[in-house]
SESE-350046 format. One record per residue (C-alpha): residue in one letter; x, y, z; residue number from 0. Coordinates in nm, 3 decimals. Layout:
REM SESE-350046
PT  r     east    north       up    k
PT  a        X        Y        Z  NUM
...
***
This chain:
REM SESE-350046
PT  r     east    north       up    k
PT  m    0.079    7.149    6.683    0
PT  r    0.229    7.260    6.371    1
PT  k    0.514    7.050    6.489    2
PT  t    0.308    6.741    6.582    3
PT  a    0.093    6.801    6.201    4
PT  i    0.439    6.784    6.059    5
PT  v    0.617    6.487    6.230    6
PT  a    0.278    6.310    6.127    7
PT  v    0.278    6.377    5.759    8
PT  l    0.650    6.244    5.767    9
PT  s    0.554    5.940    5.932   10
PT  f    0.296    5.883    5.673   11
PT  f    0.516    5.918    5.408   12
PT  l    0.791    5.705    5.569   13
PT  g    0.525    5.440    5.607   14
PT  i    0.432    5.461    5.251   15
PT  l    0.830    5.431    5.136   16
PT  l    0.870    5.124    5.350   17
PT  a    0.564    4.939    5.238   18
PT  g    0.676    4.969    4.896   19
PT  y    0.982    4.875    4.946   20
PT  i    0.880    4.520    5.171   21
PT  f    0.561    4.457    4.888   22
PT  v    0.746    4.588    4.607   23
PT  y    1.080    4.477    4.615   24
PT  q    1.110    4.182    4.867   25
PT  p    0.933    3.929    4.648   26
PT  e    1.233    3.909    4.435   27
PT  r    1.419    3.800    4.735   28
PT  n    1.263    3.456    4.664   29
PT  v    1.373    3.385    4.312   30
PT  p    1.699    3.240    4.212   31
PT  d    1.952    3.505    4.093   32
PT  n    1.944    3.298    3.751   33
PT  f    1.586    3.270    3.682   34
PT  l    1.625    3.464    3.360   35
PT  n    1.903    3.174    3.238   36
PT  e    1.646    2.873    3.349   37
PT  p    1.476    2.757    3.053   38
PT  p    1.087    2.745    3.036   39
PT  s    0.913    2.418    3.193   40
PT  s    0.809    2.236    2.895   41
PT  p    0.455    2.040    2.920   42
PT  s    0.480    1.676    2.930   43
PT  i    0.473    1.484    2.601   44
PT  l    0.301    1.153    2.589   45
PT  y    0.435    0.914    2.300   46
PT  a    0.234    0.619    2.130   47
PT  s    0.538    0.411    2.118   48
PT  q    0.914    0.512    2.235   49
PT  a    1.097    0.796    2.142   50
PT  p    1.241    0.798    1.820   51
PT  q    1.621    0.722    1.806   52
PT  a    1.924    0.932    1.658   53
PT  k    1.942    0.958    1.318   54
PT  q    2.172    0.703    1.137   55
PT  d    2.458    0.780    0.981   56
PT  l    2.433    0.752    0.600   57
PT  d    2.834    0.787    0.501   58
PT  f    2.794    0.599    0.207   59
PT  v    3.137    0.633    0.117   60
PT  s    3.281    0.462    0.417   61
PT  v    3.089    0.166    0.345   62
PT  a    3.156    0.129    0.002   63
PT  d    3.556    0.203    0.055   64
PT  k    3.527   -0.077    0.321   65
PT  v    3.329   -0.356    0.165   66
PT  g    3.428   -0.242   -0.215   67
PT  p    3.778   -0.419   -0.227   68
PT  s    3.597   -0.726   -0.140   69
PT  v    3.398   -0.800   -0.405   70
PT  v    3.498   -0.960   -0.743   71
PT  r    3.330   -0.971   -1.128   72
PT  i    3.282   -1.366   -1.152   73
PT  a    3.271   -1.543   -1.509   74
PT  a    3.167   -1.913   -1.509   75
PT  e    3.205   -2.073   -1.839   76
PT  r    2.974   -2.378   -1.834   77
PT  v    2.845   -2.628   -2.149   78
PT  e    2.464   -2.632   -2.218   79
PT  t    2.313   -2.874   -2.419   80
PT  r    2.013   -2.786   -2.611   81
PT  r    1.769   -2.969   -2.836   82
PT  v    1.757   -2.851   -3.223   83
PT  v    1.353   -2.837   -3.288   84
PT  g    1.299   -2.691   -3.615   85
PT  l    1.456   -2.560   -3.892   86
PT  w    1.509   -2.182   -3.784   87
PT  d    1.644   -2.292   -3.474   88
PT  d    1.997   -2.160   -3.393   89
PT  w    2.010   -1.988   -3.778   90
PT  g    2.351   -1.887   -3.886   91
PT  d    2.564   -2.188   -3.704   92
PT  d    2.513   -2.418   -4.005   93
PT  f    2.366   -2.292   -4.317   94
PT  w    2.381   -2.591   -4.507   95
PT  n    2.177   -2.776   -4.221   96
PT  k    1.951   -2.554   -4.186   97
PT  f    1.844   -2.495   -4.543   98
PT  f    1.788   -2.824   -4.582   99
PT  g    1.655   -2.901   -4.234  100
PT  t    1.804   -3.006   -3.940  101
PT  p    1.649   -3.365   -3.767  102
PT  r    1.443   -3.283   -3.474  103
PT  g    1.531   -3.448   -3.167  104
PT  r    1.912   -3.398   -3.176  105
PT  e    2.076   -3.222   -2.943  106
PT  r    2.363   -3.006   -2.936  107
PT  e    2.644   -2.856   -2.685  108
PT  y    2.687   -2.491   -2.629  109
PT  r    2.972   -2.304   -2.481  110
PT  a    2.821   -2.038   -2.255  111
PT  e    2.953   -1.764   -1.996  112
PT  v    2.765   -1.637   -1.692  113
PT  r    2.869   -1.376   -1.559  114
PT  g    2.774   -1.222   -1.221  115
PT  t    2.941   -1.107   -0.866  116
PT  g    3.098   -1.231   -0.552  117
PT  f    3.261   -1.137   -0.260  118
PT  f    3.574   -1.255    0.009  119
PT  i    3.462   -1.361    0.321  120
PT  s    3.799   -1.457    0.435  121
PT  s    4.152   -1.318    0.398  122
PT  d    4.259   -1.669    0.271  123
PT  g    4.042   -1.674   -0.053  124
PT  y    3.693   -1.788   -0.006  125
PT  i    3.403   -1.620   -0.200  126
PT  l    3.036   -1.626   -0.163  127
PT  t    2.806   -1.591   -0.444  128
PT  n    2.503   -1.741   -0.587  129
PT  n    2.477   -2.099   -0.694  130
PT  h    2.263   -2.037   -1.041  131
PT  l    2.585   -1.866   -1.142  132
PT  v    2.861   -2.160   -1.104  133
PT  e    2.617   -2.437   -1.118  134
PT  n    2.792   -2.693   -1.367  135
PT  a    3.037   -2.452   -1.447  136
PT  e    3.347   -2.625   -1.588  137
PT  k    3.538   -2.321   -1.547  138
PT  i    3.535   -2.011   -1.307  139
PT  v    3.748   -1.718   -1.300  140
PT  v    3.727   -1.468   -1.083  141
PT  h    3.823   -1.068   -1.099  142
PT  s    3.913   -0.838   -0.781  143
PT  l    3.889   -0.474   -0.767  144
PT  n    4.272   -0.431   -0.827  145
PT  d    4.248   -0.603   -1.177  146
PT  e    4.393   -0.933   -1.047  147
PT  e    4.237   -1.249   -1.184  148
PT  y    4.235   -1.555   -1.002  149
PT  k    4.101   -1.942   -1.111  150
PT  a    3.865   -2.060   -0.856  151
PT  e    3.725   -2.379   -0.778  152
PT  l    3.396   -2.505   -0.623  153
PT  v    3.374   -2.567   -0.282  154
PT  g    3.039   -2.630   -0.224  155
PT  s    2.686   -2.564   -0.307  156
PT  d    2.353   -2.535   -0.150  157
PT  p    2.111   -2.500   -0.437  158
PT  p    1.752   -2.472   -0.220  159
PT  t    1.910   -2.174   -0.095  160
PT  d    2.100   -2.074   -0.412  161
PT  l    2.437   -1.990   -0.244  162
PT  a    2.750   -2.151   -0.316  163
PT  l    3.125   -2.094   -0.219  164
PT  l    3.457   -2.088   -0.405  165
PT  k    3.791   -2.069   -0.324  166
PT  v    4.128   -1.917   -0.480  167
PT  a    4.471   -1.959   -0.422  168
PT  k    4.558   -1.636   -0.258  169
PT  k    4.663   -1.533    0.068  170
PT  n    4.594   -1.160    0.291  171
PT  l    4.278   -1.102    0.066  172
PT  p    4.055   -0.803    0.157  173
PT  f    3.696   -0.956    0.295  174
PT  a    3.392   -0.850    0.411  175
PT  e    3.181   -0.927    0.699  176
PT  l    2.916   -1.127    0.777  177
PT  g    2.631   -0.906    0.974  178
PT  d    2.309   -1.036    1.143  179
PT  s    2.039   -1.009    0.926  180
PT  a    1.810   -1.098    1.227  181
PT  r    1.845   -0.727    1.350  182
PT  l    1.781   -0.566    1.010  183
PT  k    1.458   -0.346    0.998  184
PT  v    1.226   -0.274    0.710  185
PT  g    1.348    0.136    0.618  186
PT  e    1.709    0.060    0.708  187
PT  w    1.895    0.231    0.440  188
PT  v    2.136   -0.021    0.257  189
PT  l    2.404   -0.060   -0.014  190
PT  a    2.431   -0.300   -0.309  191
PT  i    2.779   -0.360   -0.469  192
PT  g    2.822   -0.565   -0.818  193
PT  n    2.883   -0.550   -1.164  194
PT  p    2.527   -0.479   -1.307  195
PT  l    2.555   -0.515   -1.686  196
PT  g    2.930   -0.574   -1.677  197
PT  f    2.972   -0.191   -1.503  198
PT  e    3.231   -0.316   -1.250  199
PT  h    3.208   -0.258   -0.890  200
PT  t    2.883   -0.024   -0.925  201
PT  v    2.707    0.081   -0.592  202
PT  s    2.380    0.155   -0.537  203
PT  a    2.166    0.266   -0.245  204
PT  g    1.806    0.208   -0.110  205
PT  i    1.611    0.099    0.161  206
PT  v    1.498   -0.224    0.300  207
PT  s    1.131   -0.254    0.180  208
PT  a    1.031   -0.570    0.329  209
PT  k    1.158   -0.906    0.495  210
PT  g    1.064   -1.248    0.472  211
PT  r    0.927   -1.221    0.130  212
PT  q    0.826   -1.570   -0.050  213
PT  l    0.811   -1.582   -0.412  214
PT  i    0.628   -1.778   -0.688  215
PT  q    0.760   -2.109   -0.725  216
PT  s    0.949   -2.152   -1.033  217
PT  s    1.224   -2.390   -1.187  218
PT  t    1.478   -2.097   -1.120  219
PT  a    1.379   -1.985   -0.817  220
PT  p    1.513   -2.128   -0.483  221
PT  s    1.292   -2.360   -0.296  222
PT  y    1.391   -2.225    0.021  223
PT  q    1.276   -1.840    0.023  224
PT  d    1.303   -1.584    0.283  225
PT  f    1.413   -1.303    0.101  226
PT  i    1.494   -0.954    0.219  227
PT  q    1.321   -0.722   -0.032  228
PT  t    1.506   -0.409   -0.151  229
PT  d    1.479   -0.088   -0.367  230
PT  a    1.853   -0.048   -0.430  231
PT  a    1.917   -0.094   -0.806  232
PT  i    1.980   -0.438   -0.912  233
PT  n    2.031   -0.550   -1.236  234
PT  r    2.181   -0.871   -1.416  235
PT  g    2.517   -0.909   -1.299  236
PT  n    2.450   -0.794   -0.963  237
PT  s    2.382   -1.159   -0.857  238
PT  g    2.577   -1.267   -0.591  239
PT  g    2.691   -0.948   -0.497  240
PT  p    2.688   -0.795   -0.141  241
PT  l    2.370   -0.582    0.036  242
PT  v    2.546   -0.420    0.279  243
PT  n    2.421   -0.207    0.601  244
PT  m    2.532    0.112    0.726  245
PT  r    2.786   -0.048    0.970  246
PT  g    2.956   -0.162    0.653  247
PT  e    2.863   -0.537    0.727  248
PT  v    2.684   -0.787    0.468  249
PT  i    2.331   -0.891    0.555  250
PT  g    2.192   -0.981    0.232  251
PT  i    2.332   -1.186   -0.115  252
PT  t    2.184   -1.016   -0.407  253
PT  s    2.041   -1.311   -0.584  254
PT  m    1.715   -1.206   -0.829  255
PT  i    1.462   -0.909   -0.936  256
PT  a    1.101   -0.886   -1.025  257
PT  s    1.060   -0.717   -1.350  258
PT  p    0.800   -0.710   -1.675  259
PT  t    1.100   -0.642   -1.876  260
PT  g    1.424   -0.780   -1.697  261
PT  g    1.552   -0.474   -1.609  262
PT  n    1.539   -0.297   -1.239  263
PT  i    1.221   -0.170   -1.113  264
PT  g    1.287   -0.093   -0.784  265
PT  i    1.189   -0.478   -0.649  266
PT  g    1.523   -0.697   -0.594  267
PT  f    1.582   -1.003   -0.330  268
PT  a    1.872   -1.075   -0.141  269
PT  i    1.936   -1.388    0.049  270
PT  p    1.980   -1.327    0.427  271
PT  s    2.318   -1.358    0.566  272
PT  n    2.224   -1.554    0.848  273
PT  l    2.149   -1.849    0.580  274
PT  a    2.490   -1.836    0.493  275
***
């Protein structure tokens, strides 16, 4: 009887151990060996629009190095006629005439030099710039980044878009590539390269603030307007220079600014490259 009881007790504890093995350890056989290394499942994410694209590479140095050598400084000399209308007009040219008065209605000629920017668009010397820089010019001289000087001739101009094409007698020149301005997006980074206030080959950075901008019609504004607006610093002397995207493509030609003082306040305008 005692032997039977011992066997029963041993059988009871053996059964408990076997059940513990089955119910405690057996479930792990259904779990993958590398379950600890698997990332937890993330909840589904719904976007109101497409997922944001990868961050644009903002390598300003490479873009400036690529486009900079193609940019030139332009000096255009022209004769302007102005009507003398009073005693104090143009004081100092001829004191005797000024003292006794100059006949009203007399026209006088003044030789003026206009300075701005342009850039080579081909290796054989074609330069794109603004028409208002070279219009009615008697002499046009361009200076390159390596301080070489060339006499340029006006090949063609288009006052409605304020664009002009120059040509110098030189080969194997560095030139900039024109991009597709229609692909430009508001908020995209751009560089403006030019000669503001005589400071040669100045590079400024900004973004595209707006596209298709229309300005108030005036005697100095182009009649055809589809401007790219940018907050990249643009001042006098930048006119005709390239506005460049982060791929090193010219997508605009800087033309004018809006300013109550005549200096940059972050509202500049460029002609889309697709008009060139």
